[in-house]
C-alpha positions in Angstrom: 7.8 46.1 59.8 8.0 46.1 63.6 5.0 46.3 65.9 3.2 49.5 66.4 3.6 53.1 65.0 5.8 56.0 65.7 5.3 59.9 66.3 8.1 61.9 64.7 8.5 65.7 65.6 10.4 68.1 63.3 13.8 69.1 64.6 13.1 66.9 67.7 15.3 64.0 69.1 12.2 62.6 71.0 10.3 59.7 69.5 7.0 58.4 70.7 5.5 55.1 70.0 2.1 53.5 70.1 1.9 49.9 70.6 5.7 49.6 70.3 8.2 47.5 72.4 11.3 49.7 72.0 12.9 48.3 75.4 12.7 44.8 73.8 13.9 45.3 70.2 16.2 48.4 70.5 19.4 49.4 72.4 21.8 52.3 72.3 23.4 52.5 68.9 20.7 50.7 67.0 18.6 52.3 64.2 15.0 53.0 63.4 14.0 53.2 59.8 10.9 55.0 58.8 9.4 56.4 55.5 7.8 59.9 55.6 6.5 61.8 52.4 8.1 59.1 50.3 11.5 59.8 51.9 13.2 57.1 54.0 15.0 58.1 57.2 17.5 56.1 59.0 17.7 57.4 62.6 20.4 56.3 65.1 19.1 55.7 68.8 20.9 57.4 71.6 18.9 55.9 74.5 15.7 53.9 75.1 13.4 55.4 77.7 10.6 52.8 77.7 8.7 50.6 75.3 6.9 53.8 74.0 9.7 56.5 74.2 13.3 56.8 73.0 15.8 59.5 72.1 17.8 59.9 69.0 21.4 60.9 68.7 20.4 63.7 66.3 17.2 65.6 65.7 14.8 64.2 63.1 15.0 66.6 60.1 11.7 65.5 58.4 8.1 66.8 58.8 6.1 66.1 62.0 4.2 62.8 61.4 2.2 60.5 63.6 1.1 56.8 62.9 4.4 56.2 61.0 5.3 52.5 60.3 8.9 51.6 61.1 11.5 48.9 61.2 14.2 48.2 63.9 17.7 47.7 62.6 20.2 46.5 65.0 23.6 48.0 65.1 25.3 45.0 63.8 23.2 44.7 60.8 23.6 48.4 60.1 27.4 48.0 60.1 27.2 45.0 57.8 25.2 47.1 55.4 27.7 49.9 55.7 30.7 47.5 55.1 28.8 45.9 52.0 28.1 49.4 50.6 31.9 50.3 51.0 33.0 47.1 49.5 30.7 47.6 46.5 31.7 51.2 46.0 35.4 50.1 46.1 34.8 47.4 43.5 32.8 50.0 41.4 35.8 52.4 41.6 38.2 49.5 40.7 36.0 48.7 37.7 35.9 52.5 36.7 39.8 52.7 37.0 40.1 49.5 34.9 37.7 50.8 32.2 39.8 54.1 32.2 42.9 52.3 31.7 41.4 50.0 29.1 40.0 53.0 27.0 43.4 54.8 27.4 45.0 51.8 25.8 42.4 51.3 23.1 42.8 54.9 22.0 46.5 55.6 22.6 48.5 52.4 22.0 49.6 51.7 18.3 49.8 47.8 18.7 48.0 44.8 20.3 46.6 45.7 23.8 45.2 43.7 26.8 42.1 44.8 28.4 40.7 43.8 31.7 37.0 42.7 31.6 34.6 43.1 34.6 34.8 39.5 35.7 38.7 39.8 36.0 39.6 37.9 32.9 41.6 39.5 30.1 41.2 39.9 26.4 44.1 40.7 23.9 43.4 42.4 20.5 44.4 45.3 18.3 44.1 48.8 19.4 41.9 51.4 17.5 44.9 53.2 16.2 46.2 49.8 14.9 43.0 49.0 13.1 42.9 52.7 11.8 46.4 52.2 10.4 45.7 49.0 8.8 42.4 50.5 7.3 44.5 53.3 5.7 46.7 50.8 3.9 43.8 48.8 2.6 43.1 49.0 -1.3 39.2 49.1 -1.6 39.2 48.0 -5.2 41.3 45.0 -4.3 39.1 44.2 -1.3 36.0 44.4 -3.7 37.7 42.1 -6.2 38.6 39.6 -3.4 34.8 39.9 -2.1 33.5 39.3 -5.6 35.8 36.3 -6.0 34.7 34.8 -2.5 31.1 35.3 -3.6 31.7 33.5 -7.0 33.4 30.7 -5.0 30.6 30.5 -2.6 28.0 30.4 -5.5 30.0 27.5 -7.1 30.2 25.7 -3.8 26.4 25.9 -3.5 25.8 24.6 -7.1 28.4 21.9 -6.5 26.8 20.9 -3.3 23.3 20.8 -4.9 24.8 18.6 -7.8 26.3 16.4 -5.1 23.1 16.2 -3.3 21.2 15.3 -6.5 23.8 12.6 -7.4 23.7 11.0 -3.8 19.9 11.0 -4.1 20.2 9.2 -7.4 22.9 6.8 -6.2 20.4 6.1 -3.3 17.7 5.4 -5.7 19.9 3.2 -8.0 21.0 1.3 -4.9 17.2 0.6 -4.0 16.6 -0.3 -7.7 19.6 -2.8 -7.7 18.3 -4.4 -4.6 14.9 -4.9 -6.0 16.5 -6.2 -9.2 18.5 -8.6 -7.1 15.4 -9.9 -5.4 13.6 -10.3 -8.7 16.6 -12.1 -10.0 16.5 -14.5 -7.2 12.8 -15.1 -7.7 13.3 -15.6 -11.4 16.1 -18.1 -10.7 13.6 -20.0 -8.3 11.1 -20.1 -11.1 13.7 -21.3 -13.5 14.7 -24.1 -11.2 11.2 -25.2 -10.8 10.7 -25.1 -14.6 13.7 -27.4 -14.9 12.2 -29.7 -12.2 9.0 -29.8 -14.1 10.7 -30.5 -17.5 12.8 -33.4 -15.9 9.5 -34.8 -14.4 7.6 -34.4 -17.9 10.5 -36.3 -19.8 10.2 -39.0 -17.2 6.6 -39.4 -17.8 7.1 -39.3 -21.5 9.8 -42.1 -21.3 7.4 -44.1 -19.2 4.6 -43.5 -21.7 7.0 -44.6 -24.5 7.8 -47.7 -22.7 4.1 -48.5 -22.0 3.3 -47.9 -25.8 5.9 -50.4 -26.7 4.8 -52.9 -24.3 1.2 -52.5 -25.7 2.4 -53.0 -29.2 4.4 -56.0 -28.3 1.3 -57.7 -26.9 -0.7 -57.3 -30.0 -1.1 -60.4 -32.2 -1.2 -59.3 -35.9 -3.3 -62.6 -36.8 -6.2 -61.3 -34.5 -6.4 -57.8 -36.2 -9.0 -56.9 -38.8 -8.2 -55.0 -42.0 -10.7 -52.0 -42.4 -10.2 -52.1 -46.1 -12.0 -55.6 -46.1 -15.2 -54.2 -44.7 -15.5 -57.0 -42.1 -15.2 -59.5 -44.9 -12.4 -61.2 -43.1 -14.5 -61.9 -40.0 -14.3 -65.7 -39.4 -17.9 -66.1 -38.4 -20.1 -63.3 -39.6 -23.5 -64.6 -38.1 -21.7 -65.1 -34.7 -20.4 -61.7 -34.8 -23.9 -60.2 -35.4 -25.3 -62.0 -32.6 -22.5 -60.9 -30.4 -23.2 -57.3 -31.3 -26.8 -57.6 -30.7 -27.8 -56.5 -34.2 -31.2 -57.5 -35.5 -32.5 -57.8 -39.1 -34.5 -55.1 -40.7 -38.3 -56.1 -40.2 -41.7 -54.5 -40.1 -42.8 -55.3 -36.4 -41.8 -56.6 -33.1 -38.3 -56.2 -32.1 -37.2 -55.6 -35.7 -36.1 -52.1 -37.0 -38.9 -50.9 -39.4 -38.3 -50.3 -43.0 -37.9 -46.7 -44.4 -40.6 -45.6 -47.0 -38.7 -42.5 -48.0 -35.9 -40.1 -46.9 -35.6 -40.4 -43.1 -39.3 -41.5 -42.9 -40.2 -44.8 -41.4 -43.0 -46.8 -43.1 -45.2 -47.2 -40.1 -45.3 -45.9 -36.6 -43.0 -48.3 -34.8 -42.7 -49.0 -31.0 -39.3 -49.7 -29.5 -39.2 -51.7 -26.3 -42.5 -50.5 -25.4 -41.6 -47.0 -24.8 -40.5 -45.0 -27.8 -42.8 -44.4 -30.8 -41.8 -42.6 -33.9 -44.3 -40.7 -36.2 -46.5 -37.8 -35.0 -45.5 -38.0 -31.4 -43.1 -39.5 -28.9 -43.9 -41.7 -25.9 -41.6 -41.5 -23.0 -42.3 -43.4 -19.8 -45.8 -43.7 -21.1 -46.4 -40.0 -21.6 -47.0 -38.7 -25.2 -45.5 -35.4 -26.4 -45.6 -33.7 -29.7 -42.5 -33.5 -31.9 -42.9 -30.0 -33.4 -41.7 -28.3 -30.0 -42.8 -27.5 -26.5 -46.2 -25.6 -26.3 -46.3 -25.3 -22.6 -43.5 -23.8 -20.6 -43.8 -26.7 -18.0 -43.8 -29.4 -20.6 -40.9 -31.8 -21.1 -39.9 -34.2 -23.8 -37.6 -34.6 -26.9 -38.1 -32.0 -29.4 -36.5 -31.2 -32.9 -36.5 -28.1 -35.4 -36.6 -25.4 -32.7 -34.3 -22.4 -32.9 -34.7 -21.1 -29.4 -32.5 -23.5 -27.4 -31.1 -21.9 -24.3 -30.9 -22.4 -20.5 -34.3 -20.8 -20.3 -36.0 -23.5 -22.4 -37.8 -26.1 -20.1 -37.1 -29.7 -20.8 -35.2 -32.7 -19.8 -33.7 -33.4 -23.1 -33.9 -31.0 -26.0 -32.8 -31.9 -29.4 -32.5 -29.3 -32.0 -31.6 -30.0 -35.5 -29.7 -26.8 -36.2 -29.3 -24.6 -33.1 -28.4 -26.9 -30.2 -29.0 -29.6 -27.7 -29.9 -29.2 -24.0 -29.9 -31.5 -21.2 -31.5 -31.4 -17.8 -31.5 -34.2 -15.0 -33.7 -32.4 -12.5 -37.3 -31.6 -13.2 -39.5 -32.2 -10.0 -36.7 -31.4 -7.5 -34.5 -28.7 -8.9 -31.4 -27.8 -7.0 -28.2 -25.6 -7.1 -29.9 -23.0 -9.2 -31.3 -25.3 -11.8 -34.8 -24.2 -13.0 -37.5 -26.8 -13.0 -37.5 -28.4 -16.4 -34.8 -26.1 -17.6 -31.5 -27.6 -19.2 -28.3 -27.7 -16.9 -26.1 -28.4 -20.0 -26.7 -26.8 -23.4 -24.7 -27.6 -26.7 -25.1 -25.0 -29.4 -24.6 -27.3 -32.5 -24.6 -24.3 -34.8 -21.4 -22.6 -33.4 -19.8 -25.4 -31.3 -20.4 -23.8 -27.9 -21.1 -25.8 -24.8 -22.7 -24.1 -21.8 -23.0 -25.6 -18.3 -24.3 -24.4 -15.0 -21.7 -26.6 -13.0 -18.0 -27.3 -13.5 -16.7 -29.0 -16.5 -14.1 -31.6 -15.6 -11.7 -33.3 -18.0 -8.3 -34.7 -18.2 -7.2 -31.9 -20.5 -8.5 -28.9 -22.5 -7.0 -27.8 -25.8 -7.5 -24.9 -28.0 -6.9 -24.4 -31.7 -3.8 -21.9 -31.7 -2.5 -22.4 -35.3 -1.7 -18.9 -37.1 -3.6 -20.1 -40.0 -6.8 -20.4 -38.1 -6.6 -16.7 -37.0 -7.1 -13.3 -38.5 -6.5 -9.8 -37.2 -3.6 -11.0 -35.3 -1.8 -8.2 -33.3 1.0 -8.4 -30.7 0.1 -7.3 -27.2 2.3 -4.6 -25.9 4.1 -5.9 -22.8 4.0 -2.6 -21.1 0.3 -2.1 -21.8 -0.4 -5.7 -20.6 1.6 -5.0 -17.4 -0.6 -1.9 -16.8 -3.8 -3.8 -17.5 -2.9 -6.8 -15.1 -1.8 -4.3 -12.4 -5.3 -2.7 -12.6 -7.1 -6.0 -12.2 -7.7 -7.7 -8.8 -8.0 -11.3 -8.0 -10.8 -12.7 -5.7 -11.5 -15.9 -3.8 -15.2 -16.7 -3.9 -17.8 -19.4 -3.9 -20.4 -20.0 -6.9 -24.0 -19.6 -5.6 -25.1 -22.6 -7.8 -22.1 -24.8 -7.0 -22.9 -28.2 -5.5 -20.0 -27.8 -2.8 -18.8 -25.0 -0.5 -15.2 -25.1 -2.1 -13.4 -21.8 -2.5 -12.2 -21.0 -6.0 -10.4 -18.0 -7.2 -10.5 -15.7 -10.3 -11.5 -12.2 -11.5 -14.8 -10.3 -11.7 -16.2 -9.9 -15.3 -17.5 -6.4 -14.2 -13.8 -5.5 -13.4 -12.6 -7.1 -16.6 -15.3 -5.2 -18.8 -13.9 -1.9 -17.5 -10.2 -2.8 -18.6 -10.4 -5.4 -21.5 -14.0 -5.5 -22.5 -13.1 -7.9 -25.5 -12.5 -10.8 -22.9 -16.1 -10.4 -21.5 -18.9 -12.5 -23.2 -22.5 -11.4 -23.0 -24.8 -14.5 -23.5 -28.3 -13.7 -24.3 -29.6 -16.9 -22.6 -28.1 -16.0 -19.3 -28.3 -13.2 -16.9 -24.6 -13.4 -16.0 -21.5 -12.0 -17.7 -18.8 -14.6 -18.8 -15.0 -14.0 -18.4 -12.7 -15.3 -21.2 -9.9 -16.7 -19.0 -8.2 -18.3 -22.1 -7.9 -14.9 -23.6 -6.6 -13.6 -20.3 -3.6 -15.9 -20.8 -2.3 -13.8 -23.7 -2.2 -10.6 -21.5 -0.7 -12.6 -18.6 2.2 -13.9 -20.8 2.8 -10.4 -22.4 2.8 -8.9 -18.8 5.3 -11.5 -17.7 7.5 -10.4 -20.6 7.1 -6.7 -19.6 8.2 -7.8 -16.0 11.3 -9.6 -17.6 12.2 -6.4 -19.7 12.2 -4.4 -16.6 14.2 -6.9 -14.6 16.8 -6.9 -17.5 17.0 -3.3 -17.4 17.5 -3.2 -13.6 20.1 -6.0 -13.7 22.0 -3.9 -16.3 21.8 -0.8 -14.2 23.0 -2.8 -11.2 25.8 -4.3 -13.1 26.8 -0.7 -14.4 26.5 0.6 -10.7 28.6 -2.2 -9.4 31.3 -1.6 -12.1 31.3 2.0 -11.4 31.7 1.3 -7.7 34.7 -0.9 -8.1 
């Protein structure tokens, strides 16, 4: 918008201005543009009288109005606008003529036609008459037959594609399975090689043991050996042998062994080396204890005939004629979980069980495994064993009552009780559950067999896939 406002008078060529600068922005031939009553008027200027008055080339046709906003349009700009309108109009007429020619060709020609598009490019295709003639020659029944055949082919293609996708997925899974089987086979081969190495080492050890035994046998002089059937009658000097063995003749006092007056009954109360007396009581380190059994939970001594031997029984040494024997080396200063006066090792002489609060160390442990020594023998299913072993977890831990901080490993009896409860032992004399690790070996062997069966199956499948691929 230009500065100021206009006063326009109906059917008058005179235009007045308020706050305008006609002499600065307009000259003869320029235009002023104003909107009055929603209608835009473009008015050509004949002459400029002053900054606030000018004369139009033709009279203003609109209603009288003052305070009208306006815009000055130079003659050059108006000419450009007019030229642009002429060009656009010409282009629109040219497009209409092209459309007319296009539509005439579409409707009247009987063959292929070329139409001109608005952007100047062309398109060639059949006319409507040609399409109509083609449609008149088409057999609808034959078209439906062809359409049905195409649909059937499309359905078969979809089915075949689904089958191909399924087989592709299966081949991918088989390839993964074959890869895992190959990995397992490598691991099995490594295990076999280690077993072979161990077997070679065991054979070498056996040969060395044989050599040592032969050397020991060669070093024995048969002339110096005693014949057990002679009951020591072939000893060269019996008296010297008795002295060398520290044997003493039976006597009634002093250092001699007392006579027996009846079955397992000494003739008199006899003292041995000043510390141990037999009869109604026992003397250990000058302290006397009864032989019938402990009467005080804090007592200690040597007892016989009791049937309550367990880790809860206070004693340094408990000897039981039927149920068991208990040993304890700590009384005044218990340590590592050992209760004052309670046994640390207990041997149940009735069922042959040995219980210990600490570790049991030996050069070897053997178990009776003969078929004839067993009953209710039942083969463990490898698949079931594999599932049970998969449900178990291994742990590392330290025993609270151990003498060292060394870590060990194993299972938790509570876990084992949920999966294989037969391998959990509940000792009435102990607050802890006990795991039968030897029994667990049977499940481990069957689980390994189950793994081998799976590896064999996977190896067979991998071989089949390899054969099929080749």
